[in-house]
N, C-alpha and C positions, 0 to 999 in steps of 0.2 A: 515400574509397576508398583510404586509405593502406595497407590490407592487401592490395590487389589487386596481384598480381605483374605483371599486364599493365598498363602505364601508360596505355593508351588506354581510354577509357570513352565511353559514349553520353551526349550532352548535349542538353538542350532538346528532348527527344522525337524526336530524329532518329538514324538509324543513322550511325555513323562508320566509314569504311572501315578494315578491319583489326581491329575490336573483336571479341573472342572472347566469344560469348554462351553457349557450351555447354562444359562440362568433364566428362570421364569421371571416374568415381570414383577412378581411378588417378592423376589429375592434381592433385587438391586436397589440402587438409589442414585441421586444426582452426582454424588462424589466419585462414582466409578466410571467416569468418562474414558479413562485410559483403557479400561477393560471392555466396557459395554458400548463405547461410542456415545456421542451426544444424544442421539435419538433413543437408544436403548436405556441409557441412564435416566433420561427424562420421562420416558414411558413408565419406568419403574417408580420414579418419584411421584408421578401423578397417581399411579396405582396406590402407593402408600398414603397419599392424601385423600383417598376414597373417591377420586373423580371417576367418571364413567369411561374407562379405557377397555377396549376389547381385549380379551385374554390372549396371551401369546408368550413367546420366549425369545431370548437373544443369544446368538452364537458369538463368542467373544473375538476381539481383535487378535488374541493369541492364536486362535484356530486359523485365522486368515494368514498370519505370518508364517505358520507352519506350512500351510498350503502353498503360499507364494515362494517360500524358500525351497521346498522339496518337490513341488508339482503334484503333491497328493495331500488329501485331507488327513488330519490326525487319525490314527487307527481307532481311537475311542469315540470319535465324533459321531459316526453313524448311529451307534447304540445310544448315545446320549440324546441325539435328536429324536430317535424312535421313542425313548422313554418320555420325553417332554411332549411329543406329539400324542402319545397314548393318553397322557394326563389331560391334554387340551381337548381331545376327543371325548373323554369321559365327562369333562366339565361342560362341554357344549351339547352332549347327548347326540352327537352325529359323527360320522367318520369322514376322513379326507376323501373327497371324490366319490363317495358311495352313490349308487345309482338312484336310490329313492329319496334320500335325505342328505345331500352332500354338505360336508364342511368345506368351505373355501378359505384360503389364506392368501395373504400378501407376503412377498419376500422383498424387503427393502434394505438398502444400505444405511449405514450410520456411523461415520467416522467421528473421532474425538472432536475435530473442528468442523464446523459447518462448511460443506462444499456444495452449494445448491445446484442441482441439476448435473453435477459432474459424474455421478456414479449411478448405478442401475437400480430399477424397481420393476417388479412384475406383480400385477394384481390378478385376482380371480383364479389362482392356482387351485387345481382340483376339478376343473370343468373338462368334460370330454363329451363325445357323442352320446354317451349314456347318461352321464350326470346332468347334462343340460336339461334333459327332460324332467329329472327329479327336482332341479332348481325351479323350473317353471311351475311345477305342481306345488312345491313348497311355498313359493311366493304368490301363487295365483296370478302370475303375470308372464305370459310366454315371451312377449317382446323384451322384457327386462332380462330374461335368461339368455336369449340369443344375443342381445347387446353385450352382456357380460362375456359371453363366449368369444365373440369377434374381437373384443378388447384383449382378452388373454392371448389369442393367436397372434394378434398384431404386436403386442408388447413382447411376447415370448419370441416370436420370429425375429424381431429386430434386436432385442437385447441378448437373448441366449444363443440364437442360431446364426446371428450376423446377417440377416436378410436386409436389404436396402429398405429403409422405412418409407421411402417415396413410393415404392410399389404398392404398399398397403394404402397410403394416402390417395394415390391415383385411383385405386379400385373403389375406395369410399366415395371419392368425388364423382366417379362414374355412376355409382349407385344412386347418389342424390340427384344427379342430372337426369338419369332415366326416370326417376320418380317425380322430377320437376319440383324438388324441394331444395332449400338452402342450408338447413342445419340437420345434423344426424338424428336429432330427437324426433324428426318428422318421418323417419324410416319406420316401417311396420315390421312385425315379426317375420313375415314372409320375405321381405327385403333383406333382413338381417340373416336369415337362414341361407339365402343365396350368397350373401357376402361371406359367411363362414366357409362355404364351399370354395369360393374364389380364393379366400385367404389360405386355406389348406393347400390348394393347388400351387399358390405362390411359394409356400414353404417347401413343398415337395420339389418344385423346379429349382429353386434358388439354394436350398440347403442340402438337397440330395437325400432327404429322408422325410418320412411322414411326421406330422405333428404328433408328439407323444400322447398316447391315451392313458398311460399309467400315471395317476396323480403323484405318486411318490417320486417317480422319475422326473416329473415336471419340477417338483420342489427341489430335489437334489441338484438338477441342472441349473435351476435359478440361483441356488445358493452359490454354486461355483461361479456363475456369471457375475454375481455381485463381488465375490472375491477378486475375480479377474479385472473387474472395472476399476479397481484401485490403481492399476498400472496402465490404463488407457492413456493415449497421448493428451486428451483434453484434461484428464485428472492430473497428470504430471504438470501440464502447463499451468493449471489453476494453482497447484501447490507452490510452484516456483513464484508465481505472481504474488501469492499471499504469504510466502515464506513459511509454509507448513512442512514439517519434516516428512521425508519420503518413506521412513521406516515404521510408521505407526500402524498401517493396515486399517481395515474397516471391519466393524461388527456387522452382523446380519440379523435383522429383526423379522421373525415369522409371527404374523399377527392374524387372528381370525378376522375374516372380512365382514365389514358392515357396508351397506349399500346405499349410496346416494342417488343411484339411477333407477329407483323403484317408482318414479312418478313425481307429480308436482308436490306431494307432501314429503319428499325426500330431496336431498341436495348435499352439496359440499362447499366448504369455504375455508378461507384463511383470514385470521383476525390478528390485529395488533392491539396491545393494551394502550398504546399511544401512537400517534402518527409517526411512522419511521422517517418521513421526509422532513417534518418540521419539529417534532417533539411535542406538539400540542396534545393535551388530553382530549379524549372524545371517543367516538365510535368509528374505528377505521378497519377496513378490510373489504373483502370481496365475497360474494355468495353466488352460487350457480345452482339453480333448481335442476333436478333430474340429471345429475352428473356424477362422475367419479373424480377423485382429487386431482388426477393428472390433467383433467380438462382445465382446471383453474390455473395451475402452475404453467402449463404450456401456452396459455393465452389464446387457444384456438377458438374459444367462444367468449364473447364479451359478457362479463359478469354484471351483477347489480351491486351497488354499495351495500355494505353490511347492514347499515341502518334500515334497509328495506326488509330485512328478515323480521323486524318487529311487526310489520304488516302481514308478512307471509305466514309466520309461525311464532306468535308472541310467547308461547310457553317455552319453546326452545331458545328464543332470543333472551328472555329473562334469565334462564338458567345459564346461558353462555356468558352474559354480563357478570353474573355472580362468580362464575369460574374464573373469568379473566381477572377480576379483582383479587380473588384468592391467589392466583398464580403470580400476579405482580407483587403482592405483598410478601409472598413466600420467597420469590427469587430476588426481590428488591431491585427490579429492573424491568425495562421494556421487554415484554414477552411476545413472541411470534407463535401463533397457534394454528394448527390444522384441525379441522373438525368435519364430521359427517353427520347428517340427520337421516336416519332410516325410519320412514313412516312415523315421524313425530318424536323419535327417540334420539337424543343427542349423544354422540360419541366423540371422545377426544383422541385424536390420532397422533398428535405430536405437540410438543412445546419446546421452545429454546429461547435463549436470550437473543433478541432480534437484531439483525443488522440494521444500521441506521445511517443517515447522512451525517456529515460533520456538524451542521447546525443543530440537528436534533440531538446529537450526543452531548453538546454543551448545555442545551436547554434542559434535557432530561436529568443530567447530573445535578444541576442546581435545584430543579424541582424536587428531586428525591431527598436532597438535603433539607429543603424547606418542609417536606412532609415527615421528616424525622426517620426516614427509612435507612439512610446512610449518613456517614459523617463526612467531613471535608476531605480527610485522607482517602477515603474510598472514592469520593467524587473525582479525585485526580486520576485514579486508575481507570475511570470510565471514559476518559478522553485521551487523545494522544497528539503528538506534534504534527503528524501527517494530516490529521483532521484540521488542526489549526491552520496549517499551510493552505489547505483547500479553501478555508474561509477568507483567506487573504487574496484570493484570485479576483480579478475584475468581474463585473457583471454588466449586462446590457444597459445602455443609456435609454431610459424610458422616454426621454424627451426627443429622441432622434426620429427622423422621418423613416418609417418602416412600412413594409408590406406584409402584414400578417395573413397567412394562408390557411392556418389551421390551429387547432388547440387540442391537446391530449391531456393525459394525466401527468402531473409533475412528479416523476418517480425518483429522480436524483438530481440535486440542484447543480447549477453552474451555467456559464454562458459559453456555448460551443459553436464554433463557426468552421465550416469546411466544405469540401466538394462532396456531392452526393455520390455514394457508391451503394451497390445493391447486393453484394455478397462479401463474405469474409476474405476470400482470396484476393479480391481487388483492393479491399481495405488495407491488407498487409502490404501488398505490392506497391501501392501508391504511397503509403506511409513511409516505406523504406526509401522511396525516392524523394522524400522531403515534403510531400503534400500533406496538408491537413484534411481529414475526411470525416464525414458523418455517415455512419452505417445505417442504412434504411432497410427495414425488413417488415413483412407482415407481422411476424413474431419471431423471436430468436429461439434457438435451441442450443444445447451444449456444444454442438459442432461449430457454432459461430464464435467461440471464445477467442480465437486468434484475432478475428476482425474487431471484436469488441475492445480488446486490449489496444489494438493499433489505432482505433478511431478516437477522435476528439469527443464524440458523443454518439448516442444511439437513439434512433427514432423508429417506433413501431406503430402500425395502424391497429393492432389488436393487443389485448391484454391489459391488466391493471397493475396496481402497486405491488401485487404479489406474483406477477408473471416472472418468467425466467429473466427477461431483460432487466426488469426493475430490481430484482434481488441481487443479481450479479453486478449490475452497475453500481448500486449502493455500496456493495462490499468493496468495489475497486475505487470508489470515489469518482466515478465517471458520470458525466452529465447524461441524463436519459429522460425522454418523453415517450410515454406508452399510450396505446389505445386512442390514437388520433384517427377516429373512425371515418372522418370526412375525407381523409387522404386515401386515394386508391393506389396501392403499391403493386406494381407489376414487376416482379424480380426477373422473369424470363426476358421481357423486353427492356429491362434495366431502365425503368422510368417510374415516375410518380405523378399522378394527376391530382391537381388540387381543385377546390371548389371554383367554379367559373370556367373550368376547362383548361386552364394553363397546365402545361406539361413540364415537369422537372426531369431533365435528362441526366444521365450519369455524367458527372463532371461539373454540373451547375452548382453554384455556391448556395448553401442554405445555412440558416442560423436557428438553433434551438435553445430555449430557455427552460432548464430543468427545474427552476423555482416556480414558474408560472404555468408551464406546459405549452407555452406559445411557440409556434413554428413560423419562421419568416423566410421570404425569398431574399437572396443576396446576403451581403455582409452587414451585420448590425454593429455599430460602434459600441465600445465598452467603456465603463467608468470605474473608478476605484471602488473596492469593497468598503462597506461601512466599518468593517473590523480594522482595515488599514487606516481609515480616517480616525478611528478611535486611538490607535497606537501613535498616529501622527499628532494627536491632540486637537483634531478638527471636530471631533464628536466626543461629548463628555458623558460618561456613565452617570446616571442619576438625573440627568436633565429631562425636562418634560418631553422633548422630541427624541430622546435616546432610543435607539433601536433595541428591541427585546433581546436580540442575539448579542448585541454589544454588552448589555447588562450581564448576560450569562458568561461571556468571555472575560469581562472585567472581574467577576467574582472568582472564576476558576484561576485566573492569573494571580489574583491576590492570595488564594490558597497556596499556589505553587511557590510564590515568592516567600511566604512565611515558612514553608517546609524545606526549601532547598538549602543545601550546604554549598554547592558549587556556585561561584560567582560567574557572571556572563559578561564578557567584554566583546568589543567589535573589532573587525578588521576594517580600518579606515585610514585613508591617506591624505585627507584634506579636511578643512573645517566644516564644509557642507555635509560630508558623509558623517563626520563626528557628531554634529548636532542632530542629524536624523537618528543616528544610533542611540544617542542619549534619550531622545523622545521615545524610542522603542524599548527603553529600559536598560541600555548598556551601562555597565558599572566601570567603564574605562575602555581604553584601547589596548587590545592584546597584540596587535600587529599593525604598525605603520610602515608600509613598504616605501622606503625613500627613493627607490629607483623610479617610481611614478612621478616624482617631483623633478626629474631630470629630463623629461620628455619635452617636446615642443621647442620653445625658443632657447632652452638651455642645452639642447642636445649638442650644439656646436661647441659649447664650452667644455662639455665632457669629452667630446671627440678630441679637442685640442689637448686636454689634460692627458688622455691616454696616449696620444701620439707625440707628446712633447719629447724633444731630443735633449734639452738642457734643463737644469734645475730652475733657471730663471723663467723659462717658458711654463714649466709646471707650476711654479709658485704664482705666476700671474693668473693662470686659469683658476687656481684654488682661491686666490684673493677675490676674483670676480664672483665665484660661486658662493662664498661664505655668507654675504649679506642676504642673498636670495634664500639660502637654506635657513638662515636664522629667522627670516620673516615667516617661512612656512611653519616653523615650530612655534613661534609666538602665537599665530592664529590657532594652531592645533591645541596648544596648552590652554588658551583662553576658552575655547569651546568645551574642553574637558576639565575645566578648573576643578580642583579638589579630587580628581579621579586619576588613577594611574594611566600613563601613556607609554607603551613599549615601542620604542623606535628601533627598527631593524636597519643597521647600516647597509650600504649598497651591496646588493646580492647578485644581480643578474650576470650572465656571461657577457664577455666583451662585445660579441658580435651584435648585440642589441643596440649598441651605441655607435657602431661603425657603419659606413656605407656598405651597401650590398656589393659583394665582390664581383659578381657578374655584371651588374649595372656599371660599376666603376671601370671594369676592364673594357667595356664597350665604349665608354666615354673617352678613355685614353686612346683606344684604337682609332676612333673617328678623328680625334684631334691630330694624331700622327698622320693619318691619310690625307688630311686637309692641310698639313704643315702649319697647324695652329699652335700657339704656346700651351704647354700642358705640364709645366714643371711641378706645380702644386698637386695636380691629379696623379702624376706619376709617383711623386713622393708618397702620397696617401695610399696609392695602390701597393707600393712596396711594403708599407707598414701593415696594411690589411693582410697581405700575404704572410708577413712575418708572424702576425698574431692569429692567423686563421687556425681554427680547431676542427677536427673531424667530429668530435662529440662535445660541443661547448657546455652542455649541462653538467658534464663531469670534468670540466676543465678549469680555466682561470676565472673563478668567480668567488663570491663570498669573502671569507677571511683571507683567502689566497690573494685576491685582488688588493685588499687593504695592506697586505705585507709586501706586495710587489711594486705597488705605486705609492711611493713615499708621500705622506701628507694627506692622502685621500680620507682615511678614517679619522685622522686627527682634526681635519677641517670639519667633518660632520659632528664630531664630539664637541668641538668648540661652538658650533652653531647651536647645538642642543643646550649646552651649558649657558651660553650668553642669552638665549631665549628664555631659559628658566630664570636667570637672574633678572632679566627685564620684567618678567611677569611678577616676580616677588617684589620688585621695586614698585610695581603698580598695585600692590596689596593682593595679588593673586596667590593661588596655591598650586603651583605646578608640581606634578609628581612624575617626573620623567624616569624611564628605565631604558638603558642602552643595551641593545641585543646584537651580539656578534653572530653572523650567519655561517653555516657550513663548517663549523669547527669539527675536526676529527681527532685532535690530540690536545692535551692540556697546554702544551708548549705554545701552540698558536694563540690560545686565549690569554696566556700569561703575558706574551709580548704586547698584544693589542691593549690589554688592560693596563699594563704599566704606562704605556704612552697616553692612554685615556685619563688615568688618574693624574698624570702630570698636567695635562691640559685643563682638567677640571679645577685643580689647585690654582693654576694661573688665573682662571676666570674668577674664582672665589676671591683671590687676593685683589684683583683689579676692581671688582664690584663691591667688595666689602660685605659679601653675602655668603652665608653657608648654604651650600647646595647638597641636598641628600639624593644624589643620583646613584641608583644601583646599576650594576653591570652583570649581565648574564649572557646566555648563549642559546641558540637553537640546537635541539637534538634532532638531526635530520639525516644522519649517516649511521649505518650499523655500528661502525667503530666507536662513534661517540656514545651510543647507547651501551656498548660493551665495556667502555672505560669511563662510564659516568661517575664512578666513585672518585677517580682522579680529577676529572674535569670540574667536579663540584668544589674542589679546593680553591679554584679561581673564579667560580661563578656564584653569584648571589641568587640567581633564578635559572630555571630551565623552561623553555617553551618548545614543546614537541612540534616540529614541522612535519606533520604526518603525510603531506602530499609528497615531498621528496623522500621521506622515509619509506613510504610505500613503493615508490619507484626503485629505490636502491635495494630494498629487501627482495622484491620480486624480480628485479632486473628488467623492469618495464619502462618504456618511454611513454608517458601518459598521452603525449600529443599524437603518437602513432598507433598504439595498441587498441585504443577504444574504437577506432574506426576499422581496424584490420581484422582482429579475431575475437574481440570481447563478445560480440553477438553470438558467435558459435559456442563460446565457453559457457555463456548463460543458457543457451538452448540445450546444451549437452549436460547441464547440471554441474559442471566443474566449479562454476561460481553460482551461489544462490543470488548474489548481488555483487555489483562491481566493487572491488576493494578500494577504489577511489571514492565511492559513495558511502560505504559503511566500513569501518575499520576491520581489518583482518585480525581478529583476536588471537588466533593461534600463532601467527607469524609476527606481523608488525606489533600487535598488542603485547606479545611476550617481551619484545624489546622495550616497549614503553614501561611495562611492569618492572623489568629488571633495572632500567635506568632510574626510575623513580625511587626504587628501594635502595639502590646503591648510592644515589645522590644524597638521600636523606640520612643514610648511615654516616656519610662524611660530614654533612652539614644539616643538622636537624631542622633548622629554620629555613631550608631551601624552599623557595616558592616554585610551584609547579603549575604549568598551564599547557594548553594546546592551541595552536593557531592555524592548523591546516583546515581544509574544508570539512573534515570530520567533526569539527567543533560545533557545527549546526545540524548534524545528522542525529535524529532521535535515538537510534540504537547505540550509536557511538557515545553519545552523552552519558548513557547508563554505564557504559564500560569505564569512562573516565571518572565517574563518581566512585565506582567500585575500586579503581586503582588508587584513589586518594588524591587526585589532582585538586588544585585550589580553584582553578577557573578554566572555562573554555572560551574561545574567541571565534567569532564567525562574522559573515557579512551582515550588514544592518538589518536586512529584511528577514534574516533567520533568527534574530535575537529573541523574539517572542517564543518561537519554537524551542530554542535552547532553554529559555527560562522555564517553560512548562515541563520539558522533559527532565530538567534538573530537579524540579519539585517531585515529579513522579518517581525518579530514581531514589530520592531520599525516602519517600514513603515505602517503596517496595523493598529497599534494603533494611527497613525496620520490621519487615515481615508483615506488612499491611496490605499485601495484594490479596483481596478477597474474591477475586474472580474465579 
């Protein structure tokens, strides 16, 4: 609560005397998001800026946490709400729900972090059988009053009383069918009165109580419902997906109602100061005449583009454009705005820094730098590695023969292909069976979140760029096409009819392009992303035909490279991967896994080496392997000339180089049954049985293998040294580093290093070349981390093998647990994310910190790096920066992400996170 200006807060689920639980919009500001939530803080900020915000007040997240912890609201909350409600009534000159001149309010959620559609809202609170008459008289519009009343009962019934929303929707559809109209605006006052009666009966039947007529009871129950919505399954799922902490709670905003459903001179809309899909400047958003805000977000009626507002109501349009410019300059970012026009009067209902696609994020960041609104350091905080990874995904091949069947609004980019499914349950079920699916709906709602996460992409026939589907998809980086009106979606019959009459049944393959809004039948082939082509060197920034997005990425990456302290290396095992990594910006190789060099034709040589009975047999195998290994390293050092190459000596368990014990047993048994010669197979089977391990990953591998099989590691060291000498003779600049795997005690490393130093000295003498080869180890066992100070006496560098370190710290077998119980652990919230994906800072991370500190206390110039998969994970890169490592190493395609995140980590560690 560092941002709370009031130092007293509620603790341990109890009210603390003097704590302030309610703030008027005039009292807060945008820096109080922890306390007032994002919506409340920004309503206060707009009020401070003098913008037209309807008066209201915010109940803090602290009140929510007390309520959720204890099951009761804080003792002081009711009195505080009453005092603020009295002040609001005095300001508005009307009382909540009074019969002749009613004040109506909305009750809306507002957490610190945007969670679009995940929590609850109730509009028109204060309407009753009596006050609806007063509202009609006050507005001079009976239809409007009854429309507002039916909306209240519908929202209150579903949100507060838990009534199935489909019952209200079915009743509304029946009313339209009886009237022979297609949209609710064509229903007249008499129709809406009947609908209100029907809605109240639904409430009575389903909730077991009458719809409350007391306006204060309505408001109090709605406030509690918003608090409760923090812990709904869909809200928890969204927080896990977006990695939002579960203990923040939500604020509640009580705001005097303004009405967009008062006729054609009224309306509601959502606007963006820039296009959230592309980042381009212009007029972007949706507007809907004679509607309330939920109509736009829900996507139940198709909107008109915001630019149409200039024709409909130029005065409001001009005022809105001016306010949008004010907000973007004030927040120095893309702003997402909700507004309502009530009979020509513009009101601002919300603003926030808007969600955007990955491409828009990069473009907007560079645009704002060019406009002088932010500097380069701030630009780095506006993008992230996950967004860059999205931009590297393939896109559809525009030259391919395709069958386009529709086009909607390009809501969230990407090329998505999958089998059509028409409900969330099926999307999840099929996805878990390994199928790629496209979730197709008329419009989505928060209950569809499971399916949206599971799907490759989302397609809707209704809604615009501000609909639920669009906003949530953009936030998740999921491909989405909205508002494809020409597609007729029938969710009950599980089919979609496209122009021309063709029917897409559930299970048929469709392709959607979130960058163009195009919808295709069948599978459309994909081509590489222009961003990947840029990193590969096939597209040059600054060239006449350069992609605008490529220019933005190029500039952001240049910012990151100038700012970062961490160097970025590649995990690469051959010259081809090394060259690709270098093009992607690698500053060396942090992990060359030599076991990958022993597969294929060389497997038999290694098998002979392992099974050798005599020194002569062993030496013959090593003699044949040496030149092959040397040539591997010559090619690797040539491709990474002038940059460090860390070569890990042979690491895998023995079983990876031996025949399968079951297969070999069958071969021997068959040979015996046929009385065929099988001496070699029998000898091999006996050896395999002798070397068989129950848990080979914790057995004879790594340094243990090098100590048990004489000559194996010295052969590899000789190959490295001779390759380096050959490159130096060719005027190259090899910078080899030899890494000993799976060391658990300094004595292991000392023995191997003594033998290695002797071999290197022999090669130097024979070649007449001085070789500067450093020798270090992997820290991948808990004991190595705990005794790092001792191990550093014999090591010139450490490379943290966080894959194995995670397995040994947790006691997990990665190959088994991810398929068996990780899904359950993620769903239950035990993991926020897999510890193999993002480093476990508390456990594995603590050992990394301890080892780094102890190692450098022994050897101040000790080089520290990481070569596990975490080296390319954005969040983990920040951790490694904080710990003080010198470099991270990752697969070639993750190098740009690691470079970007290393730059962001440097900026944020300098206190430059302005968000």
